[in-house]
Residue, then its C-alpha position, 0 to 999 in steps of 0.5 A: m118884882l115878886r111882891a108886885g101885884s097881878a096888875v103889874a105882871c099883866v102889864a109886863c105880859r101885855n108889853l112883851l107879846p106885842s113886841r115879839m109876836g106882832v099880836r094887835f089884840r088882847l090875848p086871853l090868858q087861856k090862849l097862852h102856853p101853859l109854860s108861859r102862864a107858869i112863868h109870867h103869871r105866877y101871882s095873878s088872881n084866880s078863883n081861890p083868893q084866900r090862898p096865900p101867895h107863897c103857896l101859889a109861888a110854890r105850886h107854879f115853881t118848876s125845874l125849868s124856871r129855876l127861880p131862887v127864893r127871894p126875901p119879901k120886900s116891903k110895898s111902901g112907896g118912895h125909894g122902893y118905887q123908884q128902884q123898881r122903875s129904874f130897872w124895868v129895862a133889865r127885867l125885860a131883857a131877862r124875860l126875853l132871854k128866858l123866852r129864847y130857851i122856851l122856844l128852843g125847847s118847844a122846837v125840839g119837842g115838836g120835832y121829836t113828836a113829828k118824827k115819832t108820828y112819821d115812824e108810826w105811819k111808816d109801821m102801818i104801811p105793809d111790806l110790799s117786798e113780800y109781794t114781788w113774786v106777783v110780777p113775772d121775773f122777766v119784768w125785773e130783768l128787762t131793765e138789765n137788757f134795755d138801755l133806757d139811757k140810750l133809748a131816751s137819748a135817741l128820742p127827739e127833744i121836747e123843743e124839737i117836737a114843739k117846733l113841729l106843732p102849729d102855733m094856735e095863736k098865730i093861726g088865729e091871727n092868720f085867719t083874722f088877717l085873711k078875713s080882713l084881706l078878703s073884706s077890705g079888697v086891694g087896700s088891705e094887701v099889706i095886712g095880708a102880707s103881714g099875716l103871712r109873715l106871722l105864719l112863716e115865723t111860727s116855725g122858729d127857723p130864722t132863715l124862714k122869716a119873711p121880710e119886714i112889711q111896711p105899715a098899713t098907713a104907708a102908700v100902696p106899692e106899684s103892681g109890679d112890687k105887689q107881684f114880686k112880694k106875692s111870688s117871694d112869699k110863695e117861695k118861702i111857703d114852698q121852702l117851709q113845706e120842704e123843711l117840714l118834709r125833711t124833718q118828717l123824713k128825719y124822724q121817720r128814719m129815727l123811728e125805723r132805727l129804734e124799731k130795729e134796735n128794739k128787734e135786736l134787743r128782743k132777740v137778745v132777751l129771748q136768747k138769754d136762757d141762762k138767766g131764765i128768760h125763755q122764749r114763750k112756747v106756743k101751745k100746739s093743738l092736738i092734731d098738730m102734734y099728731s101730724e108732726v109724728l106722721d111727718i117724722l115717720s114718713d122719713y123713718d126707715s125701719n130696721y126692726n119691723t116697727q112699721d108705721h101703723l098710726p091712723r090717717v085717712v087715705v083718699v083713693g079713687d079712680q082718676s077724675a073721680g072727684k077725690t080732690s074735690v071731696l078733700e077740698m070740700i072737707a078743707q073748705a078751700r079750693i087748694f089743689p091744682r085743676g086740669s081737664g081730664e089730665m093727671m094733676t095729683r102726681s105725688p101724695v099730699k098729706v093735709t092736716l086739718s085743724e080748727g083755727p080763727h083764721h082760714v090759712a094754709m102752710f107747708k111743713d118746711s115753710t113759714r109762709e101763710f096762705d090766706l085762703g080767703k084771698e083769691e091771689d093767695l089761693a092761686a099762689l098756693r095751687r101753683e106752689i103745690e103743682l111746682r112741688m109735685r113736678k119737682s118731686v117727680k124724677e126724670g123719666q117718671t110720671v108720679s113720685p112717692e115723696t109726700i108733700s105735707l100741708s096744714v090747713k086751719g080754719p073755723g069749723i074744720q074737722r080735725m084729721v089727717l088726710v092723704d090725697l093719693p094719685g088717681v088709679i088709672s087703667t091705661v098708660t097714655t102717651g107722655m106717661a112712663s111705662d110703669t106709671k100704672e104699677t107705681i100708682f098701685s104700689i103707692s096706694k097699697a103702701y098707704m092702705q096696708n096700714p091696718n089702722a089707716i082709714i080708707l076713703c074710697i071715692q067712686d064716680g057716680s056718673v060712670d058705670a060702676e062696672r068700670s071702677i078699678v079702685t073698688d077691687l083694690v080697696s076690697q083686696m086691702d080691707p076685705q072685711g070693710k072695717r076701716t073703709i068709708f065709701v063715697l059716691t060723688k057726682v050724684d046729681l049727674a047720676e040721678k040725671n043720667l041713670a034710668s033707674p035711680s034704685r041703682i044709686q040706692q044699691i050702691i049706697e046700701g053696699k049691695l052693688f059692689p063686692m067690697k064692704a065698708l063702715g059707711y056709705f055717703a053720697v055727695v055733690t062737689g059742684k057743677g064741674s066749673s073750676s071757678e066755683s067757690i066752696e060756698s056756692i058748691k055747698d049751697y048747690e049741694e044742699d039745694f040738690f038734696q033738698n029737692s032730690r027724689l032720692l031723699r023724698e022717696g027714701m032711697l037715701k037717708a039724711h045722714q048719708v048725704t052732703t060733705k058736711n056729714l061725711s067730714l063729721a063721720v070721717s073725723d069721728c072714725f079717725w079719732k076713734m082709731v087714734r085712741e085705740s092704736v096710738e098707745q100700742q104704737a108707742d109701746a112698739f117704738k119703745a121696744s125698738r128704741f131698746n133694741l137699737e140702744t142695746e146694739w149700739k152699746n155692744n158694737y160701739p161702746r166708746l163712740r158717741e151717737l152722732d147722726r149723719n148731720e153731726l158727722f158731716e159737721k165734724a168732717k167739715n171742721e177737719i177738712l177746713d183744718e187741713v186746708i188751713s194747714l196748707s196755708q202754713v207750708t213754708p216758702k222754702h218747701w214750696q220752692s224746692i218741690l216746685q223746682k224739682k217737679l218742674w225739672e222732672r217734667v221738662s228734663t226729657h224735652v231739654i235733653e232730647n230736643i234742645y241739648l242733643p240736637a245742639a251738641q251735634t253741631m261742629n262749632s260753638g256759634t252753631f251750638n249757641t244759635t241752635v240753643d237760642i232758637k229752640l229755647k225761644q220756641w219752647t218758651d213761647k209754646q210749652l214751657p209756661h203751660k207746663a209750669l202751671e200744670v206742675a204748680w197745680e199738681t203740686l198744690q193737689e199733692e200737698f193738699a192730699r198729703f196733709m189730708a193723709e197726715y191728718k188721717g193718722k191722728d185718730q181720724d175716723d175712717i167713715f169720713d174717707k169717702l166724703k173727704e175724697a169727694v170734697k177734694d175731687e170736687s174742689i179741684k174740679r172747680h178750681k181754675w188757675n188764673e190764666r193771666a198768670m201764664d202771660s206774665l210767667r212767659v215773659i219772666q221765663h224768656n228773660a231768664l233764659e236770655d241771660r248767659s252771664i255767669t257772675d262767679k265761680p260758685q254759680w259755675d260749679a253749681a251748673i257743672q254739678f247740675m249738668e253732671e247729675t242730669l247726664q248720669s241719670r240719663l246714662k243710667d236710664t239708657e244702660s237699663v234700656i240696653a240691658d233689657m234689649v240684650g237680656p242677661d249677660w254671662k254672669q247673670r246667666w250663670m248666677s240666676w240660671t236664666k238665658r236670653t230669648p231669641e229676640q234678645h240674642i239677635r239684639n245682642e249680636t246687633k249690639n256687638e256689631l254696632e259697638r265695633l263700628l263706634k270704636l272705629h268712628e268715635d266721632h260718628t253722627a247720631y244717625l246711621a247711613n243706609d250703606e252702613v245699615t246694609t253693611v251691618r246686616k250683611n255682617l250679621e247674616a254672615r254669622g247666621v243672624e237674620v236682622d231687620p233694618v229697623l231693629i238695627k236703627d233702634t239698637w243704634h239709637q240707644l248705643y249712640r245715646r250711651h256713647f254721647l252721654q259718656k263723652a258729655l260726662f267726660h267733657c263736663n269733668l274737663c269744664r270744672r276748671g273752665f270758668y277762667y276761660y269762660q270769663r275770657h270767652f274761651v279765647d286762645s283755648e281749645l276748651e269750650c264749655n257752652d253746654v255748661v252755660l246752657f245748663w246754667r241757663i236752664q237751672r236759673m230759669l227753673g229757680i225763677t219759675a219756681n219762685t214765681l209759682r210759689q208766690q202765686l200759690t201762697n198769695t192767691e191759689v191756696r186761698r182760692l182752693e180754700k174758698n172752693v172747699k168751703e163752697v163744696l162743703e156748703d153744697f154738700g151740706e144742703d144736699t141730703e142725697k149727697k150726704v147719704q151717699l158719702i157718709t154710709g155704714r151701719r154705724v151711721q144708720l144705727a145712729e140715725d134710727l136711734k135719733k128718729v125712734r127717740e124723737i118719735q117716742e117722745k112726741l108720741e108720749a107727749f101726744i098721748e098725754a095731751l090726748h088723755k087731758e082732752k078726754 
């Protein structure tokens, strides 16, 4: 084949291309791949025909072909031609196999080239990771705090939203049906019904589909059927509307829930300070920073002569002189309550004026903004100011020194701080406190004595100048007039009423009053109607001065009139005074801070600087710990102390009113009857109440005991007064559940009715209880008798004492009565009259004068001792009487009914103590804990209470340190901002 001509090679190439590539036109040789030309057309004709064929073969042989050099074959016909024709199929297969490797190589080469191009493009793109600083940090951390999957799952599905959207194609068809219905009349009602059916089916709800409608070719139904179909269609439309409303409400609730979650997520994000996500700080204006310093200073009680000398504008004047109206004109709003001639300003009102986009007002301790452009907000603001004033005035007083702090912002308002003071009065009228005049003077002097305070002296121009009181007061506080601005109000009335207008000129020029001032101004604050607006007052003021002869004739200068010029002048003076004095005040507070810190280090070197609020929180935690410890008292301890205290409370009644009277009876039947009656009366009237008193007292004592024990564990003595007050107030508020008394009465009555002692240990316990009780009573009785008769002969000899005359008489009486008892051991508890007479005569015979009352009194104690001694002897005999008790004392001279009585009392005490213990642990301890928490919360909100209960130099020093540091820091921040503004 290598020897074949170019024609044979071209035929093979043309046969190869159509079968493999589907090419139906002749492909030029230049369009083939160079590698293909090298393999399949090695011997084709070229532009150099003289070149030998073997040179062409050598030039086109490459390492890819790997074709071996074959010997040349002869071109003769015959047998050679037949051999070439026989193997053309094999040659074609070989060429196809070679083409497979060529295509594989091309794919590998093309892939490598594409990858290299991609890498070059990628290298050309800049590294955007270096520019991540442009985006704020909180944007990258939002994905950590927002659960996007949760938000996505909460949103409605697209299919549900699509159901709510109308189907425009169906709506178009409905309009077509309605048009045909209106045009065709009655005969087309069926078509209209089918259109309604399409409208119902647009919702996608199978339950709202209309019933199938007969085609238009069907017969028209009767009128009744038509009416029925119309009504059913109407009902389905109503159902569709209801379904739409329900869906709307559903998604509305979903939106509300998402908004709520969004707020919570914002709160979480803003609170994560440790991750660098901080709440955006609102930049405060210069005047707001200064006002905060003044608010802190108003509560600061100086102990180091660091007085508040920061500037503010103090507005003073006689009552009804128009000071409030001037302040309202400066603030550009009618913000103060009004009255006809009565005192309305009852306490100082500090108003911080600043410029802002919206005209609003806000109290220092409130977040509510009052829109001064709305009349209802203005009325609410006036009511709130009046309410705060009346609330600050103490009972029996007319005015109060407490300051109400208010801030007003609005466009065009001059920045300054003004303090509106109560009007100065000359006479105390009915309904006022007797010291009202002096109190107003003291409040005014306290504000005006500040050497940096600007005094805005308001004088009523419509009254005689000689009636003014405030001018004398101002001249006393600022005799040189270096910080006083004089304002003459109601100039319109003055011009109308005064015969000589030159008098106004004298006032404005400072020639009429002895006081001096920096400047003099004349203003008009309206026609006197409370319904006038600020704009109407401004217009009236400008019109008045434009037409007034005071200006035309040169009596007043243009810069001395109108409240606008006044506010500009006051603001300039205010800021000038601030710049001159604020750094000096900052240095004074810095020195004060150093003195306070030095005192603390010297006196309390190992204690933290805790102010009153921090100390209260610490004491609160300690008290709550003590209350919790009270709930950990064991039931055994509760029951033992309850039983002991209850017996101490009722033992006297049991012995004196139940046991002794019953023991005077002659037989056991009468004894038991008397005991049952008296026990029933006692249970119904006194016993339950006594038991509850004992339980309540026990709870108080245990509470006090825990507080005393806690006191020994490094407890601060400064909390003693607070803890005592909390304990007393909690006990005062605690009321025992009265329903427990009825159930307790039933329990006690059932316990006392039981007389059956089941075993010998119970009998022995009753004997021991009875013996201890009688011995205690006998000891007390002998002590009383010893006090009555005085010391015996042994004590007289050993202690060198002697009896008093009264004790000598009682001793002789005792000896005479003891002889009587020896003769009649079974004597009753009371002496007969003849026996008293006999004893008295026997004593008189021995020269002792005695009163019958003294004889009976001495007999009572002696008989009591005699009876208790006999009862103790009988108690010892009854130790072996349980056997006779089981036989009901039949055929026995021994009767131990008194032992049974003491067993009944002892059992009642145990059951009552157990019942009270359950009520204490289950109910009363928790209620006491609740009361303690409520008392602590009330005390925490009452500043006066905390000042009263947490006192001492240490507390005051910590409070002063905190305030001075805060003042100094805010002053330094204000000074820095003031320098930046310059």
